[in-house]
N, C-alpha and C positions, 0 to 999 in steps of 0.2 A: 793222633797227636802224641808227642812224647814230651815229658817235662823233666826238669831237674831243679834242685833248689840249693841255696847256700845261705849261711847266716853271717851277720856282721856284728862285731862288738868294738870296744875301744881299741883293741889291738889289731883290727883289720878284718878282712873277709876270710872265712874258712873255705875249704875246698867244696866244689859242687858235689852233690849226691850223685850216685849212679843214676843213669836215666831209667825212668820206669819202663817196664817191659810190656805192660798191658795196654798202653795208650791211656790218655786222659779223657775223661768225660767232662765236658763243660756243662754245668747245670744252668738251665735257663727257665723262664716262665713256660708253663705248658702251652702247647699249640692249641689252636682252635679245635673244638670238638666237632664231630659230625652231628648233623641234626638229630634231635630226639624223634622217636616215633611213638604213635599211640598203639598200644597193644590191642589186637583183635578181641581179647577177653574183657575189654572195657565194657562196663554196664552203666545203667542210669544212676547208680549209687556209688560207683568206684571207677575212677579214671586210672588206667595203668599205663605208665610211661616207660619206655625202654631207651637206654642209651648205652654206648660202648665205653667202658672204662679206658682211660689212656694208659698205654704202655710205652716203654722206651722205644724210640727216642721222642715220641709225641708228648710224653709227660715231662719233657725238659731234662730227661735223665735223672729225675728225682721223684721219689714217691709222692703221689697225689695224696694230700691229707684232708681235702674237703672238695665237695662239689656244691654248686648253687644252682638250683632249678627255679626258673621264673616263668610266669605266664601272663598274658595280657587281659584276661577276663573277657575275651571276645571284643576288645576295642581296637583291633587291627594294629597293635603295637604302639598306641598312643601313650600308654602307661604300662609299667611292668610291676608284678607283685611276686614276692618270694614264696615259693611252695616248699622247698626242701634245701637243707644244707646251711652252711655257714654264710652269713650275710656278707657281701663284699666289703661294706664299710667296717665290719668287725675285724677284717684282716688287713686294712690299710695301715701302712707304716708311715 
């Protein structure tokens, strides 16, 4: 994608800027992540979870600033509990 911009004031519109040469990145919400996996090094006293950090373009072409990991405490998805990261309701706008 290529973009250009111009400004307006009481005297009218200015000229368009030159077109950008690197293409434009549209920032969006991150894509859905791949499922987490339980690390084989998990023990009776420590659960180790692995996930893949999102990179462009899966990150919506914007740096990921938080992840939120939840688990169901073995209730087959009936309820979810936060284990790690920023809580979703804390980032709601």
